[in-house]
Every structure is written in structure tokens, then in C-alpha cells.
N, C-alpha and C positions, 0 to 999 in steps of 0.2 A: 645824428646819422640819416642818411634816406631813408624813406621805409622800404622802397624797394628792395637795396640792399641788404637792409635788414633781414627783411624775409628770406634772402637768399643764404645768410648766415645762420638764422633759426632754422633753416630748412638741412642744412649740413651738420648741424650739430645733432640735431633729432635722428640724422641717418648713423651719424658716428656712435649715438646712444646706444643704437640697436644692436650696432653691429658689436660693441664692447658688452653688452647682455647675452648676445650669444656666445662670447667668449666667456660668461661668468663672472664678467666686472660691472659694479652697479654704476648706472652714470645718472648725473643731474646736471641740471641748467639754472644758473641764477641770472638775473637780470641787474643786482643792487650789493653794495658792500652788506647792507644790513641784513638783506636775504640769505646772504651767506656766512655770517656771522650766527644767524638762527639755526641755520641747518648744520651748520659744525657743533652748535651747542648741543643739538637733538641727537648727533651721532656720537659724542663724546660723554655722554652724561653721568655716565656709569665708571670712569676712567680714573684709574690710580696711577698711571704713569703714562707721560707724554713725551715723546721725543719730534724732533725733526730734521730733515736732510737741508743742506744750502739751499736757497731759492730766493731769486729775487723774486719772483712772482708771490712767495708767502710774506715778502717783507710790501712789496707793492701795493697788495689786494689787503692790508694789515690784520693780515692772520696771524702774524707773531707777536704782532704788539697786543693783539686782543688775547692771544694765550698767557703772555706776560701779564696781563692786567687781571684778567680773571681767573687763570689758573697756573698762577705762580708758584703753588705749593707742589704742585703734580707736574710742572713743564720743566724738563731738563733740558736748557738752553744752551747752546754750546759758544754764543755769545757771550754769555758771563763766566766763561772760565777763564782762568789766569795761567794756565801752563799747558804745554802740549800734553801732558798726562791726563790731566783732567778732560780735556778734549777726547781723546783716547777713550777715555772712561765712558763718556757721554754717546761716543761712538758704540761701545758695546752695550750700552743700556738699552740702545734701540730694539736689540733682539727679543730682548723681556718686556716691551712695553706694550700697555693697550692699544694705543694709535701711534702710528710714525706719519707726520705730516710731509710733504714733498712736493713739487712739480713733475711735470716728464717734460723732456727735450722735444718732443713731437707724439703724436696720437693719430694712425692713419684710420681713413674712412673705412678701414676693415677691421676695426678696433684692437688694433695694435699699439703697444705702447713702446717707443724707441729711446734708448737714452745711451749717454755716453758719460763715462764717469773717471776721475783720478784716481784716489785713494779706492773706491769701491764701495765706501760704507753705505751712501744711498741706493745704488741697485742692489746690495745685497739684502739690505732692508725690505727693500720693495718684493723681492723674491722670497724670503721666509723671514719669520721669525714674529714681527709684531702680531698680534690680534687682528688688527686692521689697518690696513693705509690708506691714507686720504688723499688724495693729489688733486691740487687746485690749478687749474688750467687756463689761462686765456685762450678765447677760439681764435687766436691767430696761431696756435701750435697745432689745426688742424691741418692735415697733408692726406693727397689721395691715396699714396701707398709708403712702402718702406724705402722704394727708391727716391722718392720725395723727400723722406724723412731725412734720409742719410745726408741728401744735398742741403736740407734746411740746417743741419747740423755742421756740414761742412764751410758753411757761407755764412752763416748768421749766430749759431747758438754757442759754438765753440769760439771762434775768434773775439767776439764780445764779451765772453767770459775771461778769457786769457787777459782784455783789457782791464776787465772789472776786477782780478786778481795779481794783476802787474806781473804775470808770466811773461819770462823770457824765451819765448817761443815764435818763430816765422809767421804764423798766423796774427799776431797780434801786430807786428810788421805792414802785412800785405792786405790783412783781411779776408784773407780764406785760408783753408786748411792746406799745408803743405807738406802732411804724411812725415813729419820731422820726425828725429830722433831727441830732441832734448830733453834735458833731464826734469825740467818744468812741463813736460808733454801732459795735458789734462785727458787726453784722448786716448786711454789706456785701457779700459774695458767698453766692450760695446754689447748691449743686451736688449735682445728684444722679448716684450712678454706677449703672449699671444693666450690661447685659453689657458683657462686656470684650473686648479684641483679644487681648491675650497671656493665654492660660490659666494659672489659678494664680499670676500676678503679684501679685495682692492677695490676702492671708491673715487670715480673720477668725477669732480664738480668742475664742470665747464661755468667759467664767469665771462660773461659778456665783455668783450673788450681788448685790448693789448697789452698783455701782462708778461713780463720775464722775456727770456730771450729765447 
């Protein structure tokens, strides 16, 4: 990447981290996969149970593979489940886990996390339950404000996820939200996380580059 453009991205991340920390969320910025894994290892060193929400970012950055390889005895991975009942059990384990991994659909320069969820298990665990929440976020998900976050989800994140999940929804066909009432709709819960009660429970790790939707 051009050094001048990289400087602008770095400054935007720095601004966003400062805003997150004003909202009592801890921010980090890593430039490589190895740096990401080293940081994650330090944050989960004493864990007894690790869970994760659905996330393309966790897959693309190698976090899921890392957890399965190094922490298989304590990582409850829903991808290994063989029935809906087992998946439901893993969803519920998230609320008693030491660490819950996920990403966020958007993060504003004002230090707010904006997410849309279908089942609600991911956003529920972000809000309450796990001792800590680690969000791995590509720098492509930083937006100026909540209006920009909503636009990003309507035109990028949600349509892309319906294609990935093969949901029978209008946005899968036309490429942007139609505010539908389809049974397969994934835009069921709209959640903004702003200032937190428990300092640094939510940790946001920005990874330099485009990851996830």
C-alpha cells in the first residue's frame, strides 16, 4: 500500500482507539497475523473456556484455526457440532465463558460498535456474560458515525452475509437491504454498544487490512 494512504489509515485507527477508550473499551492495532496471535495468546493465557460468534473476520485472519490448533481442549467451536441442539448448547456456553471472540459489523470514529444479528446470540454475548469479549476487526470496518454504520450494513455487510449463508432474502438478489419480512431475514436485532460499565471487558483488536464484511 502507498505509504501516504497507510498513514491516513493509521491516524484513523488511532483516533478510533482513543474514542473507544473514552467509552471504556480497550483498543489495539496489529499489522500482521503473527502479531495478532501473540496478542491473543497473552489475553487468553489463563482461560478455562473460550467461545466465538459467527465471523468471517475470525476465519480470514486465522483466529479460528489458531484457537482450534492451540486451545482445542477449551475452545467450544460450533463448527464441530453435529446437531442444532449441540449448536444451541455452544451458544449458551458463551455466557459463562472466559473469553468470547467475534468481530463487529462496524465501529465508529466516536468509539461505538454497531451490529445487526439474526439469532441474537452474538450481540447478546457482547453485551453480557463472558468475562471478556475480544473483537477482531479489519480497518475496513471503521466508519465516521452511526449513520455511516447503518449504511455500511445495509449495502455491504448484511447482503454479503445473506449470500454467504444462502438466505432467501431480497437483499441477496438486489445487493442491498429492502427492509423485508422474509423468514430468512438476518437483520433482526440492531445493537449499538457505546460506553461500557466494566472497563476493558470489551477489547477491540484492529488488524491492518480488509477482513470480513
